[in-house]
Every structure is written in structure tokens, then in C-alpha cells.
C-alpha positions in Angstrom: 58.6 69.2 108.9 60.9 70.9 106.4 63.0 73.8 107.4 63.2 76.9 105.2 65.6 79.8 105.7 67.2 82.7 103.9 69.6 85.5 104.4 72.0 88.0 102.9 75.5 88.8 104.1 79.2 88.9 103.5 81.8 86.1 103.5 83.1 85.3 107.0 84.8 82.0 107.5 84.2 81.8 111.2 81.1 80.5 113.0 79.1 83.1 114.9 79.0 83.1 118.6 75.5 81.7 118.7 76.2 78.7 116.5 76.1 76.3 119.5 77.3 72.7 119.1 79.2 73.0 115.8 82.4 71.0 115.4 85.2 72.4 113.2 87.4 69.9 111.4 89.6 69.6 108.3 88.5 67.8 105.2 89.8 67.1 101.7 86.7 66.5 99.5 88.5 66.8 96.1 91.7 65.0 97.0 94.0 68.0 96.8 96.1 67.0 99.7 96.5 63.5 98.3 99.0 65.1 95.9 100.7 66.7 98.9 99.9 70.1 97.7 99.0 72.9 100.2 95.3 73.6 100.2 93.2 76.6 101.3 90.3 74.3 101.7 90.5 73.7 105.5 87.5 74.8 107.5 84.3 72.7 107.8 81.1 72.9 109.7 79.8 69.5 110.9 76.5 69.9 112.7 73.0 68.3 113.0 71.5 71.8 113.7 70.0 72.7 110.3 68.9 76.2 111.3 72.4 77.1 112.5 74.1 75.6 109.4 71.7 77.2 106.9 72.0 80.5 108.7 75.8 80.3 108.4 75.6 79.3 104.7 73.2 82.1 103.7 74.7 84.9 105.8 78.3 84.2 105.0 78.7 82.1 101.9 75.9 81.9 99.3 74.1 85.2 100.0 70.6 85.7 98.7 70.0 82.0 98.5 67.0 80.3 100.1 67.1 76.7 101.2 64.4 74.2 102.2 65.6 71.2 104.2 63.4 68.1 104.3 63.5 65.8 107.4 65.5 68.4 109.3 65.7 66.3 112.4 67.8 63.7 110.6 70.1 66.2 108.9 73.9 66.2 109.2 75.3 69.3 107.5 78.8 69.3 106.2 80.2 72.5 104.6 83.6 74.1 104.0 85.6 76.1 101.5 87.8 79.1 101.1 88.0 82.6 99.5 90.3 84.1 96.9 90.0 87.8 96.4 86.2 88.3 96.3 85.5 84.8 95.1 83.9 82.2 97.4 84.3 78.5 96.9 82.4 76.1 99.1 81.1 72.6 99.2 77.9 71.6 101.0 76.1 68.4 101.9 72.9 68.3 104.0 72.5 64.5 104.6 68.8 64.8 103.9 66.9 65.9 100.7 67.2 69.7 100.2 66.1 72.4 97.8 68.1 75.6 97.1 67.2 78.6 95.0 68.4 82.1 94.5 66.4 85.3 94.9 65.6 87.0 91.7 67.4 90.1 92.8 70.7 88.3 93.5 73.7 90.2 92.3 75.8 87.0 92.0 76.6 84.1 89.7 77.2 80.6 91.1 78.9 77.9 89.1 78.4 74.4 90.5 79.6 70.8 90.1 78.1 67.7 91.7 80.7 65.8 93.7 78.6 62.9 94.9 74.9 61.8 95.1 72.3 63.1 92.7 70.8 66.6 92.0 68.5 68.1 89.5 68.0 71.6 88.2 64.3 72.6 88.0 62.2 69.8 86.6 65.1 68.1 84.8 66.1 64.5 85.5 68.7 64.0 88.3 72.4 64.3 87.3 75.3 62.1 88.3 78.6 63.2 89.9 81.2 64.4 87.4 78.7 64.8 84.6 77.1 68.1 85.2 78.2 71.8 85.3 75.6 74.4 86.3 75.7 78.2 86.1 72.8 80.1 87.7 72.5 83.8 88.4 70.7 87.0 87.4 68.0 86.1 84.8 68.6 82.4 85.2 67.0 81.4 88.5 66.1 77.8 88.9 65.8 75.7 92.0 68.3 72.9 92.7 67.0 69.7 94.2 69.5 67.5 96.1 69.1 64.0 97.4 70.4 63.0 100.9 73.8 62.0 99.5 74.3 65.0 97.3 77.4 67.1 97.8 77.8 70.2 95.6 80.8 72.3 95.0 79.9 76.0 94.4 82.0 78.9 93.0 80.4 82.2 93.8 81.2 85.5 92.1 79.6 89.0 92.2 77.9 89.9 89.0 79.9 93.2 88.9 83.2 91.4 89.1 82.2 88.9 86.3 81.0 91.8 84.1 84.3 93.7 84.6 86.3 90.6 83.6 84.1 90.3 80.5 84.8 93.9 79.7 88.5 93.4 80.0 88.4 90.4 77.6 86.3 92.4 75.1 88.3 95.6 75.3 85.0 97.5 75.4 81.8 97.9 77.3 79.1 95.3 77.4 76.4 95.6 74.7 73.9 93.3 76.4 73.7 91.4 79.7 76.2 88.6 80.2 74.3 85.2 80.2 75.3 81.6 80.7 73.3 78.5 79.7 72.1 76.8 82.8 73.4 73.2 82.4 76.0 71.2 80.6 75.8 67.5 81.0 78.5 64.9 80.5 82.2 65.5 80.3 82.7 69.0 78.9 85.3 71.8 78.5 83.4 73.9 81.0 83.3 71.2 83.6 87.1 70.5 83.1 87.8 74.3 83.3 85.7 74.6 86.5 87.6 71.8 88.2 90.9 73.1 87.0 90.2 76.6 88.2 89.0 75.5 91.7 92.0 73.2 92.1 94.5 75.9 91.1 92.9 78.4 93.5 92.8 75.9 96.4 96.5 75.0 96.0 97.8 78.5 95.8 99.0 79.6 99.3 97.9 82.8 100.9 101.1 84.8 101.7 101.7 87.1 104.7 103.1 89.9 102.5 101.9 93.3 101.5 101.7 92.1 97.9 99.3 89.3 98.7 96.2 91.5 97.9 97.6 92.0 94.4 98.2 88.3 94.1 94.6 87.6 95.2 93.3 90.1 92.7 95.4 88.5 89.9 94.2 85.0 90.9 90.6 86.1 90.8 91.0 87.8 87.4 92.7 84.7 85.9 90.0 82.4 87.2 87.2 84.5 85.8 89.0 84.9 82.5 89.3 81.1 82.2 85.6 80.5 83.1 84.5 83.1 80.6 86.7 81.7 77.8 85.8 78.0 78.5 82.1 78.3 79.5 79.5 79.0 76.7 78.1 82.5 77.3 76.5 85.4 75.4 79.9 86.9 74.6 82.0 83.9 73.5 81.7 84.9 69.9 83.0 88.4 70.6 86.2 87.4 72.5 88.1 86.7 69.3 87.2 90.0 67.7 90.3 91.7 69.2 92.6 89.9 66.8 90.6 91.3 63.9 91.0 94.9 65.0 93.0 97.2 62.7 96.5 97.7 64.0 96.0 101.4 64.5 92.9 100.7 66.7 94.9 98.1 68.7 97.7 100.6 69.3 95.2 103.2 70.4 93.4 100.8 72.7 96.6 99.7 74.3 97.8 103.3 74.6 94.6 104.3 76.3 94.9 101.4 78.8 98.5 102.3 79.7 98.0 106.1 80.0 94.4 106.4 81.2 95.3 108.2 84.4 97.3 110.8 82.4 94.1 112.0 80.6 95.5 111.9 77.1 93.8 114.0 74.5 92.2 112.6 71.3 95.2 114.0 69.3 97.7 112.3 71.5 95.9 109.0 71.2 95.7 109.4 67.4 99.4 110.2 67.2 100.2 107.1 69.2 98.1 105.1 66.8 99.6 106.6 63.7 96.3 107.8 62.2 94.2 110.9 62.1 91.7 111.6 64.9 88.7 111.3 62.5 89.8 107.9 61.2 90.5 106.6 64.7 87.1 107.7 65.9 85.4 106.0 63.0 87.3 102.8 63.7 86.5 102.8 67.4 82.8 103.3 66.7 82.8 100.5 64.1 84.8 97.9 66.0 84.4 98.8 69.7 81.0 100.5 69.6 82.4 103.5 71.5 84.4 106.6 70.7 88.1 106.8 71.8 87.3 109.3 74.5 84.4 107.3 75.8 86.7 104.3 75.9 89.2 106.4 77.9 86.4 107.3 80.4 85.6 103.6 80.8 89.2 102.7 81.5 89.5 105.5 84.1 86.4 104.3 85.9 87.6 100.7 85.8 90.9 101.8 87.2 89.2 103.8 90.0 87.0 100.8 90.9 90.1 98.5 91.0 91.8 100.8 93.4 88.8 101.0 95.7 88.5 97.2 95.7 92.2 96.8 96.4 93.2 99.4 98.9 90.1 99.8 101.0 91.4 102.8 103.1 89.5 105.6 104.7 89.3 108.6 102.5 90.0 106.5 99.4 87.1 107.9 97.3 88.4 111.4 97.0 92.0 110.4 96.5 91.0 107.8 93.9 88.9 110.2 92.0 91.7 112.7 91.7 94.2 110.0 90.7 92.0 109.0 87.7 91.3 112.6 86.7 87.9 113.2 88.3 88.1 116.5 90.1 84.4 116.9 90.7 83.2 114.3 93.1 79.6 114.6 92.1 80.5 114.0 88.5 82.7 111.1 89.4 79.9 109.5 91.5 77.4 109.9 88.8 79.6 108.3 86.1 80.6 105.6 88.5 77.0 104.6 89.3 76.1 104.7 85.6 78.8 102.1 84.9 78.7 99.9 88.0 75.3 100.3 89.4 76.5 101.7 92.8 78.2 104.7 94.2 82.0 104.7 95.0 81.4 104.8 98.8 79.0 101.9 98.5 81.8 99.8 96.8 84.2 100.8 99.6 81.7 100.0 102.3 80.9 96.7 100.8 84.5 95.4 100.6 85.4 96.7 104.1 82.5 95.0 105.9 
């Protein structure tokens, strides 16, 4: 009989107390340690107990994924990985045929590469190792069918974090949903970028230092920037538009980013750009699709969210709102939810769980 399970949770790289007979061991699936580089990829589950392994996967790693395991009695599940910032990288092998699919309400994107065996997306023909890169997430839900030898490397990122990185590359808000084509077969820039990003993250040590949180955030941002630039998506054609912006608009944009917490006026922004306020507003509306003051609001909200994700202290919502010039908490909460789809305290609660 097949086993089917599903769950939702947060990343937690320790087995639960009820996981029973699960052996923890070190492994090196991508050969990182062969080059004598340090690797974050250290913790693996090795167990024949499918219900325990899938529960661990779904509650702590893949979130909002459902899996159906064929011939569960013969399974031997191997999984492991690491986290960087809010990113989750993991590999999984079931030892028996398996099917995985994401819930339609999933708030995450998962980028995958096949390490060994064969796997197919939806009704497509099976793919071979090293010749397929897959992106699936909101609006792109397909089941992944794996044979008994299949071993898949997954890179998971919250949709909000990916959207924020896309906004940073654009220099403006998103005009339409971010979307990736599901599959790229054969050697490709996106597959090379995926392997390069994962290897770089795996071999960057985690330091016992107060600045490590900032390092983790920078690593996450760099990884998402590279995936967005290398992987075909609905905004690729927009990323080069920044070079075509008028110099005055570039100066104004950079000034707003550097001084957002100081609440500059439209006149101050125009003076920094060297043009009149009317001309600057027209240029922003033409090239960035927002007014200078709306762009300033977006930068303030982005800064507030970055602080909430980074510091995670009690009482952070009020202090963060004041820092970024929001002195009415109700107004701040409404604007924040409008931009990010959740309230500030929900962001804080989610990252401190």
C-alpha cells in the first residue's frame, strides 16, 4: 500500500523526539568535501520508517508539500541539507517510487536538480541526472514522479523573499506576478547557476559572531539575485532597464534608497537629482511606474521588513515603525500588509518560531 502524508511547518534541522529508530550520519552527496572545503551539508536522516521521514520532511523542510510513497515497506529514506538565512537546501531519496506535489496555496518556490536516478514532472518523459532544472511554486503546481533510485536536490525560498529580491533588482515594485518556466532540460545557464549557488552556500561557514546574521542575509540576497538573473522568468527583460534610466532619475532613486529613513521631501529628492519636482515625477512615472514619493514609501516598508527579519526582538514592531517614519501603527500595519500580504507582527512571529 502507498503512504500519503502532508504537513506545514518551519525549518528545524533536528529530528523530533518521536522519530524513533532514525540514524543520523554525515554525507557528501555533491562532492563538496572532496575539494577539502568546509561544508554546511552535514545532517542526514537514514531510516526505513516512511511516515516518520515524510513527516520530518513536510513539517521542517519542504512545507506545504504532499508526498505519496509507493511500496512503503521497502523504503529507505535518505535526506539532509542546510539552511542559509531563510533559504532551505535539502536532498532527498526514498529508495522506492514516490510522487511529490505542492499545495496550490503554497507561499514558496522550489528550485530542483536531479542528482541521480530518473524523475519526471507531470506527464513529461523522465529526465536524466545533470540534465534538468525545475522551478515550481505559486501558479506552477505540478507533481514530480521519482523512481526508486532518484535523488533530488531542492532549494526552497519563500515567495515573499523572492519577490523582494526581484523588486531590488528592478528598483521598483512588481507590475505582475513573478513566474518561472517549469523545466529546462539539458545543460543550461540556469542549471549551472543553480549548482554554483548551492555549492557557494554550502561551503561558506557559519560564524559564531554577532555579524553572522548580516552575513546570512547577504548570502541569501546574493543567491536569489543570481537565480533571478540566470533563470528565465517573467522579469528578465526588465532587469536591464536600470541602465537606460535618465541620470537624474538614477540619482533620485539612489538618493531615496540611501535616505529613506530620513523622510526626504519631494523638493529635497529633486534637488539631489538636479531637476525640478515636476520633471522628476514625470520621469519616475514613465520609467519606474510609480511617483518618487510612492517609491520612497516602498523603500521605507522594505527597510522595515528587513529589520523585522533580521533583528527578531520583542517590541520590534513599534520601534521599527518609528525608525522608518511610521508614527501611526495602524497606518503602518495597513501599508505593510498591502505590500507584503501579512501584518508586521505576523512577520516577526513567523521568523521567531
